[in-house]
Chimera marker file (.cmm) of the C-alpha trace (Angstrom):
<marker_set name="trace">
<marker id="1" x="-7.417" y="20.093" z="27.792" r="1" g="1" b="0" radius="0.5"/>
<marker id="2" x="-4.986" y="17.406" z="28.184" r="1" g="1" b="0" radius="0.5"/>
<marker id="3" x="-3.835" y="14.842" z="25.512" r="1" g="1" b="0" radius="0.5"/>
<marker id="4" x="-2.525" y="11.488" z="25.632" r="1" g="1" b="0" radius="0.5"/>
<marker id="5" x="0.104" y="10.453" z="23.427" r="1" g="1" b="0" radius="0.5"/>
<marker id="6" x="-2.002" y="8.174" z="21.621" r="1" g="1" b="0" radius="0.5"/>
<marker id="7" x="-4.571" y="10.618" z="20.800" r="1" g="1" b="0" radius="0.5"/>
<marker id="8" x="-1.781" y="13.259" z="20.098" r="1" g="1" b="0" radius="0.5"/>
<marker id="9" x="-0.992" y="11.290" z="16.922" r="1" g="1" b="0" radius="0.5"/>
<marker id="10" x="-4.626" y="10.424" z="15.745" r="1" g="1" b="0" radius="0.5"/>
<marker id="11" x="-4.902" y="13.052" z="12.954" r="1" g="1" b="0" radius="0.5"/>
<marker id="12" x="-5.470" y="11.291" z="9.222" r="1" g="1" b="0" radius="0.5"/>
<marker id="13" x="-2.017" y="12.955" z="7.974" r="1" g="1" b="0" radius="0.5"/>
<marker id="14" x="-0.317" y="11.113" z="10.353" r="1" g="1" b="0" radius="0.5"/>
<marker id="15" x="0.529" y="7.008" z="8.976" r="1" g="1" b="0" radius="0.5"/>
<marker id="16" x="1.689" y="4.210" z="11.017" r="1" g="1" b="0" radius="0.5"/>
<marker id="17" x="2.573" y="5.905" z="14.461" r="1" g="1" b="0" radius="0.5"/>
<marker id="18" x="4.594" y="3.663" z="16.356" r="1" g="1" b="0" radius="0.5"/>
<marker id="19" x="6.574" y="4.257" z="20.010" r="1" g="1" b="0" radius="0.5"/>
<marker id="20" x="9.839" y="3.088" z="20.307" r="1" g="1" b="0" radius="0.5"/>
<marker id="21" x="10.242" y="0.900" z="23.181" r="1" g="1" b="0" radius="0.5"/>
<marker id="22" x="13.675" y="-0.382" z="23.454" r="1" g="1" b="0" radius="0.5"/>
<marker id="23" x="16.977" y="-0.255" z="21.610" r="1" g="1" b="0" radius="0.5"/>
<marker id="24" x="20.075" y="-3.193" z="21.904" r="1" g="1" b="0" radius="0.5"/>
<marker id="25" x="23.284" y="-3.441" z="20.655" r="1" g="1" b="0" radius="0.5"/>
<marker id="26" x="25.659" y="-6.317" z="20.055" r="1" g="1" b="0" radius="0.5"/>
<marker id="27" x="28.115" y="-7.974" z="17.995" r="1" g="1" b="0" radius="0.5"/>
<marker id="28" x="28.476" y="-11.707" z="16.984" r="1" g="1" b="0" radius="0.5"/>
<marker id="29" x="31.805" y="-13.637" z="17.973" r="1" g="1" b="0" radius="0.5"/>
<marker id="30" x="34.224" y="-12.639" z="15.899" r="1" g="1" b="0" radius="0.5"/>
<marker id="31" x="32.608" y="-10.310" z="13.618" r="1" g="1" b="0" radius="0.5"/>
<marker id="32" x="33.230" y="-6.392" z="14.756" r="1" g="1" b="0" radius="0.5"/>
<marker id="33" x="30.471" y="-5.009" z="13.321" r="1" g="1" b="0" radius="0.5"/>
<marker id="34" x="27.825" y="-3.825" z="15.563" r="1" g="1" b="0" radius="0.5"/>
<marker id="35" x="24.312" y="-4.512" z="15.214" r="1" g="1" b="0" radius="0.5"/>
<marker id="36" x="21.668" y="-2.822" z="16.646" r="1" g="1" b="0" radius="0.5"/>
<marker id="37" x="18.070" y="-4.144" z="17.044" r="1" g="1" b="0" radius="0.5"/>
<marker id="38" x="14.952" y="-1.953" z="18.002" r="1" g="1" b="0" radius="0.5"/>
<marker id="39" x="11.408" y="-2.925" z="19.325" r="1" g="1" b="0" radius="0.5"/>
<marker id="40" x="8.558" y="-0.849" z="18.236" r="1" g="1" b="0" radius="0.5"/>
<marker id="41" x="4.716" y="-0.879" z="19.155" r="1" g="1" b="0" radius="0.5"/>
<marker id="42" x="2.354" y="0.545" z="16.909" r="1" g="1" b="0" radius="0.5"/>
<marker id="43" x="0.180" y="3.414" z="18.141" r="1" g="1" b="0" radius="0.5"/>
<marker id="44" x="-3.394" y="1.515" z="19.108" r="1" g="1" b="0" radius="0.5"/>
<marker id="45" x="-1.954" y="-2.074" z="19.016" r="1" g="1" b="0" radius="0.5"/>
<marker id="46" x="-0.450" y="-4.927" z="21.663" r="1" g="1" b="0" radius="0.5"/>
<marker id="47" x="1.969" y="-6.258" z="19.136" r="1" g="1" b="0" radius="0.5"/>
<marker id="48" x="5.319" y="-5.351" z="18.771" r="1" g="1" b="0" radius="0.5"/>
<marker id="49" x="7.455" y="-5.163" z="15.934" r="1" g="1" b="0" radius="0.5"/>
<marker id="50" x="11.487" y="-5.921" z="15.349" r="1" g="1" b="0" radius="0.5"/>
<marker id="51" x="13.729" y="-3.555" z="13.096" r="1" g="1" b="0" radius="0.5"/>
<marker id="52" x="17.202" y="-5.085" z="12.770" r="1" g="1" b="0" radius="0.5"/>
<marker id="53" x="20.547" y="-2.930" z="11.189" r="1" g="1" b="0" radius="0.5"/>
<marker id="54" x="21.997" y="-6.045" z="9.363" r="1" g="1" b="0" radius="0.5"/>
<marker id="55" x="20.613" y="-9.576" z="8.342" r="1" g="1" b="0" radius="0.5"/>
<marker id="56" x="22.925" y="-12.421" z="8.140" r="1" g="1" b="0" radius="0.5"/>
<marker id="57" x="23.537" y="-13.908" z="4.886" r="1" g="1" b="0" radius="0.5"/>
<marker id="58" x="26.271" y="-16.875" z="4.526" r="1" g="1" b="0" radius="0.5"/>
<marker id="59" x="26.226" y="-18.982" z="1.262" r="1" g="1" b="0" radius="0.5"/>
<marker id="60" x="25.510" y="-22.206" z="1.382" r="1" g="1" b="0" radius="0.5"/>
<marker id="61" x="24.048" y="-22.209" z="5.180" r="1" g="1" b="0" radius="0.5"/>
<marker id="62" x="20.238" y="-21.796" z="6.151" r="1" g="1" b="0" radius="0.5"/>
<marker id="63" x="18.523" y="-21.743" z="9.267" r="1" g="1" b="0" radius="0.5"/>
<marker id="64" x="14.852" y="-22.030" z="10.034" r="1" g="1" b="0" radius="0.5"/>
<marker id="65" x="13.386" y="-18.595" z="10.930" r="1" g="1" b="0" radius="0.5"/>
<marker id="66" x="12.717" y="-18.438" z="14.631" r="1" g="1" b="0" radius="0.5"/>
<marker id="67" x="8.935" y="-18.492" z="15.195" r="1" g="1" b="0" radius="0.5"/>
<marker id="68" x="7.581" y="-15.624" z="17.879" r="1" g="1" b="0" radius="0.5"/>
<marker id="69" x="4.294" y="-17.132" z="19.064" r="1" g="1" b="0" radius="0.5"/>
<marker id="70" x="3.809" y="-13.764" z="21.212" r="1" g="1" b="0" radius="0.5"/>
<marker id="71" x="3.919" y="-10.439" z="19.489" r="1" g="1" b="0" radius="0.5"/>
<marker id="72" x="2.831" y="-8.669" z="22.636" r="1" g="1" b="0" radius="0.5"/>
<marker id="73" x="6.380" y="-10.142" z="24.868" r="1" g="1" b="0" radius="0.5"/>
<marker id="74" x="9.272" y="-7.840" z="24.691" r="1" g="1" b="0" radius="0.5"/>
<marker id="75" x="11.285" y="-10.723" z="25.450" r="1" g="1" b="0" radius="0.5"/>
<marker id="76" x="9.544" y="-13.070" z="22.977" r="1" g="1" b="0" radius="0.5"/>
<marker id="77" x="10.235" y="-10.945" z="19.877" r="1" g="1" b="0" radius="0.5"/>
<marker id="78" x="13.526" y="-10.307" z="20.854" r="1" g="1" b="0" radius="0.5"/>
<marker id="79" x="14.654" y="-13.616" z="21.554" r="1" g="1" b="0" radius="0.5"/>
<marker id="80" x="12.883" y="-14.291" z="17.600" r="1" g="1" b="0" radius="0.5"/>
<marker id="81" x="14.924" y="-11.670" z="16.137" r="1" g="1" b="0" radius="0.5"/>
<marker id="82" x="18.574" y="-12.449" z="17.626" r="1" g="1" b="0" radius="0.5"/>
<marker id="83" x="18.195" y="-15.814" z="17.362" r="1" g="1" b="0" radius="0.5"/>
<marker id="84" x="17.504" y="-15.396" z="13.637" r="1" g="1" b="0" radius="0.5"/>
<marker id="85" x="21.331" y="-14.086" z="13.643" r="1" g="1" b="0" radius="0.5"/>
<marker id="86" x="22.523" y="-16.531" z="15.990" r="1" g="1" b="0" radius="0.5"/>
<marker id="87" x="21.026" y="-19.941" z="14.133" r="1" g="1" b="0" radius="0.5"/>
<marker id="88" x="22.884" y="-18.736" z="11.066" r="1" g="1" b="0" radius="0.5"/>
<marker id="89" x="26.071" y="-17.723" z="12.871" r="1" g="1" b="0" radius="0.5"/>
<marker id="90" x="25.769" y="-21.184" z="14.244" r="1" g="1" b="0" radius="0.5"/>
<marker id="91" x="25.319" y="-23.119" z="11.419" r="1" g="1" b="0" radius="0.5"/>
<marker id="92" x="28.027" y="-21.030" z="9.263" r="1" g="1" b="0" radius="0.5"/>
<marker id="93" x="30.244" y="-22.241" z="12.345" r="1" g="1" b="0" radius="0.5"/>
<marker id="94" x="29.719" y="-25.739" z="12.441" r="1" g="1" b="0" radius="0.5"/>
<marker id="95" x="30.574" y="-26.320" z="8.568" r="1" g="1" b="0" radius="0.5"/>
<marker id="96" x="34.104" y="-24.927" z="9.871" r="1" g="1" b="0" radius="0.5"/>
<marker id="97" x="33.700" y="-21.435" z="8.362" r="1" g="1" b="0" radius="0.5"/>
<marker id="98" x="35.080" y="-18.713" z="9.758" r="1" g="1" b="0" radius="0.5"/>
<marker id="99" x="33.037" y="-15.752" z="10.590" r="1" g="1" b="0" radius="0.5"/>
<marker id="100" x="33.436" y="-12.731" z="8.552" r="1" g="1" b="0" radius="0.5"/>
<marker id="101" x="32.320" y="-8.837" z="8.305" r="1" g="1" b="0" radius="0.5"/>
<marker id="102" x="30.595" y="-9.898" z="4.973" r="1" g="1" b="0" radius="0.5"/>
<marker id="103" x="28.028" y="-12.112" z="6.222" r="1" g="1" b="0" radius="0.5"/>
<marker id="104" x="26.402" y="-9.290" z="7.931" r="1" g="1" b="0" radius="0.5"/>
<marker id="105" x="24.450" y="-7.140" z="5.373" r="1" g="1" b="0" radius="0.5"/>
<marker id="106" x="23.098" y="-3.664" z="6.270" r="1" g="1" b="0" radius="0.5"/>
<marker id="107" x="19.127" y="-3.780" z="6.314" r="1" g="1" b="0" radius="0.5"/>
<marker id="108" x="18.646" y="-0.965" z="3.930" r="1" g="1" b="0" radius="0.5"/>
<marker id="109" x="15.188" y="-0.218" z="5.796" r="1" g="1" b="0" radius="0.5"/>
<marker id="110" x="16.710" y="0.727" z="8.963" r="1" g="1" b="0" radius="0.5"/>
<marker id="111" x="16.910" y="4.166" z="10.267" r="1" g="1" b="0" radius="0.5"/>
<link id1="1" id2="2" r="1" g="1" b="0" radius="0.2"/>
<link id1="2" id2="3" r="1" g="1" b="0" radius="0.2"/>
<link id1="3" id2="4" r="1" g="1" b="0" radius="0.2"/>
<link id1="4" id2="5" r="1" g="1" b="0" radius="0.2"/>
<link id1="5" id2="6" r="1" g="1" b="0" radius="0.2"/>
<link id1="6" id2="7" r="1" g="1" b="0" radius="0.2"/>
<link id1="7" id2="8" r="1" g="1" b="0" radius="0.2"/>
<link id1="8" id2="9" r="1" g="1" b="0" radius="0.2"/>
<link id1="9" id2="10" r="1" g="1" b="0" radius="0.2"/>
<link id1="10" id2="11" r="1" g="1" b="0" radius="0.2"/>
<link id1="11" id2="12" r="1" g="1" b="0" radius="0.2"/>
<link id1="12" id2="13" r="1" g="1" b="0" radius="0.2"/>
<link id1="13" id2="14" r="1" g="1" b="0" radius="0.2"/>
<link id1="14" id2="15" r="1" g="1" b="0" radius="0.2"/>
<link id1="15" id2="16" r="1" g="1" b="0" radius="0.2"/>
<link id1="16" id2="17" r="1" g="1" b="0" radius="0.2"/>
<link id1="17" id2="18" r="1" g="1" b="0" radius="0.2"/>
<link id1="18" id2="19" r="1" g="1" b="0" radius="0.2"/>
<link id1="19" id2="20" r="1" g="1" b="0" radius="0.2"/>
<link id1="20" id2="21" r="1" g="1" b="0" radius="0.2"/>
<link id1="21" id2="22" r="1" g="1" b="0" radius="0.2"/>
<link id1="22" id2="23" r="1" g="1" b="0" radius="0.2"/>
<link id1="23" id2="24" r="1" g="1" b="0" radius="0.2"/>
<link id1="24" id2="25" r="1" g="1" b="0" radius="0.2"/>
<link id1="25" id2="26" r="1" g="1" b="0" radius="0.2"/>
<link id1="26" id2="27" r="1" g="1" b="0" radius="0.2"/>
<link id1="27" id2="28" r="1" g="1" b="0" radius="0.2"/>
<link id1="28" id2="29" r="1" g="1" b="0" radius="0.2"/>
<link id1="29" id2="30" r="1" g="1" b="0" radius="0.2"/>
<link id1="30" id2="31" r="1" g="1" b="0" radius="0.2"/>
<link id1="31" id2="32" r="1" g="1" b="0" radius="0.2"/>
<link id1="32" id2="33" r="1" g="1" b="0" radius="0.2"/>
<link id1="33" id2="34" r="1" g="1" b="0" radius="0.2"/>
<link id1="34" id2="35" r="1" g="1" b="0" radius="0.2"/>
<link id1="35" id2="36" r="1" g="1" b="0" radius="0.2"/>
<link id1="36" id2="37" r="1" g="1" b="0" radius="0.2"/>
<link id1="37" id2="38" r="1" g="1" b="0" radius="0.2"/>
<link id1="38" id2="39" r="1" g="1" b="0" radius="0.2"/>
<link id1="39" id2="40" r="1" g="1" b="0" radius="0.2"/>
<link id1="40" id2="41" r="1" g="1" b="0" radius="0.2"/>
<link id1="41" id2="42" r="1" g="1" b="0" radius="0.2"/>
<link id1="42" id2="43" r="1" g="1" b="0" radius="0.2"/>
<link id1="43" id2="44" r="1" g="1" b="0" radius="0.2"/>
<link id1="44" id2="45" r="1" g="1" b="0" radius="0.2"/>
<link id1="45" id2="46" r="1" g="1" b="0" radius="0.2"/>
<link id1="46" id2="47" r="1" g="1" b="0" radius="0.2"/>
<link id1="47" id2="48" r="1" g="1" b="0" radius="0.2"/>
<link id1="48" id2="49" r="1" g="1" b="0" radius="0.2"/>
<link id1="49" id2="50" r="1" g="1" b="0" radius="0.2"/>
<link id1="50" id2="51" r="1" g="1" b="0" radius="0.2"/>
<link id1="51" id2="52" r="1" g="1" b="0" radius="0.2"/>
<link id1="52" id2="53" r="1" g="1" b="0" radius="0.2"/>
<link id1="53" id2="54" r="1" g="1" b="0" radius="0.2"/>
<link id1="54" id2="55" r="1" g="1" b="0" radius="0.2"/>
<link id1="55" id2="56" r="1" g="1" b="0" radius="0.2"/>
<link id1="56" id2="57" r="1" g="1" b="0" radius="0.2"/>
<link id1="57" id2="58" r="1" g="1" b="0" radius="0.2"/>
<link id1="58" id2="59" r="1" g="1" b="0" radius="0.2"/>
<link id1="59" id2="60" r="1" g="1" b="0" radius="0.2"/>
<link id1="60" id2="61" r="1" g="1" b="0" radius="0.2"/>
<link id1="61" id2="62" r="1" g="1" b="0" radius="0.2"/>
<link id1="62" id2="63" r="1" g="1" b="0" radius="0.2"/>
<link id1="63" id2="64" r="1" g="1" b="0" radius="0.2"/>
<link id1="64" id2="65" r="1" g="1" b="0" radius="0.2"/>
<link id1="65" id2="66" r="1" g="1" b="0" radius="0.2"/>
<link id1="66" id2="67" r="1" g="1" b="0" radius="0.2"/>
<link id1="67" id2="68" r="1" g="1" b="0" radius="0.2"/>
<link id1="68" id2="69" r="1" g="1" b="0" radius="0.2"/>
<link id1="69" id2="70" r="1" g="1" b="0" radius="0.2"/>
<link id1="70" id2="71" r="1" g="1" b="0" radius="0.2"/>
<link id1="71" id2="72" r="1" g="1" b="0" radius="0.2"/>
<link id1="72" id2="73" r="1" g="1" b="0" radius="0.2"/>
<link id1="73" id2="74" r="1" g="1" b="0" radius="0.2"/>
<link id1="74" id2="75" r="1" g="1" b="0" radius="0.2"/>
<link id1="75" id2="76" r="1" g="1" b="0" radius="0.2"/>
<link id1="76" id2="77" r="1" g="1" b="0" radius="0.2"/>
<link id1="77" id2="78" r="1" g="1" b="0" radius="0.2"/>
<link id1="78" id2="79" r="1" g="1" b="0" radius="0.2"/>
<link id1="79" id2="80" r="1" g="1" b="0" radius="0.2"/>
<link id1="80" id2="81" r="1" g="1" b="0" radius="0.2"/>
<link id1="81" id2="82" r="1" g="1" b="0" radius="0.2"/>
<link id1="82" id2="83" r="1" g="1" b="0" radius="0.2"/>
<link id1="83" id2="84" r="1" g="1" b="0" radius="0.2"/>
<link id1="84" id2="85" r="1" g="1" b="0" radius="0.2"/>
<link id1="85" id2="86" r="1" g="1" b="0" radius="0.2"/>
<link id1="86" id2="87" r="1" g="1" b="0" radius="0.2"/>
<link id1="87" id2="88" r="1" g="1" b="0" radius="0.2"/>
<link id1="88" id2="89" r="1" g="1" b="0" radius="0.2"/>
<link id1="89" id2="90" r="1" g="1" b="0" radius="0.2"/>
<link id1="90" id2="91" r="1" g="1" b="0" radius="0.2"/>
<link id1="91" id2="92" r="1" g="1" b="0" radius="0.2"/>
<link id1="92" id2="93" r="1" g="1" b="0" radius="0.2"/>
<link id1="93" id2="94" r="1" g="1" b="0" radius="0.2"/>
<link id1="94" id2="95" r="1" g="1" b="0" radius="0.2"/>
<link id1="95" id2="96" r="1" g="1" b="0" radius="0.2"/>
<link id1="96" id2="97" r="1" g="1" b="0" radius="0.2"/>
<link id1="97" id2="98" r="1" g="1" b="0" radius="0.2"/>
<link id1="98" id2="99" r="1" g="1" b="0" radius="0.2"/>
<link id1="99" id2="100" r="1" g="1" b="0" radius="0.2"/>
<link id1="100" id2="101" r="1" g="1" b="0" radius="0.2"/>
<link id1="101" id2="102" r="1" g="1" b="0" radius="0.2"/>
<link id1="102" id2="103" r="1" g="1" b="0" radius="0.2"/>
<link id1="103" id2="104" r="1" g="1" b="0" radius="0.2"/>
<link id1="104" id2="105" r="1" g="1" b="0" radius="0.2"/>
<link id1="105" id2="106" r="1" g="1" b="0" radius="0.2"/>
<link id1="106" id2="107" r="1" g="1" b="0" radius="0.2"/>
<link id1="107" id2="108" r="1" g="1" b="0" radius="0.2"/>
<link id1="108" id2="109" r="1" g="1" b="0" radius="0.2"/>
<link id1="109" id2="110" r="1" g="1" b="0" radius="0.2"/>
<link id1="110" id2="111" r="1" g="1" b="0" radius="0.2"/>
</marker_set>
């Protein structure tokens, strides 16, 4: 019998199976810390989930979270994930703040 990838993960002992679609790595200007963004697709779903290695937090700076209207588009999900970082970064720069590595907080759920 031939098994598909999806069928191989249907046993009730398997919980929340996901497929890694892509991984991207980059840094923000003047901050040397590398950020990783991974896109996953849960098996039996068309939606795409994103996991980031870091979040950005700058005291006194807020930016609206990006809205992703098409959770099945890799490009849109990636753009929303990256834009959330860039929006806070740019808002802090606009306030005259100098970029610091401390702005980036490791995401404890990123493995």
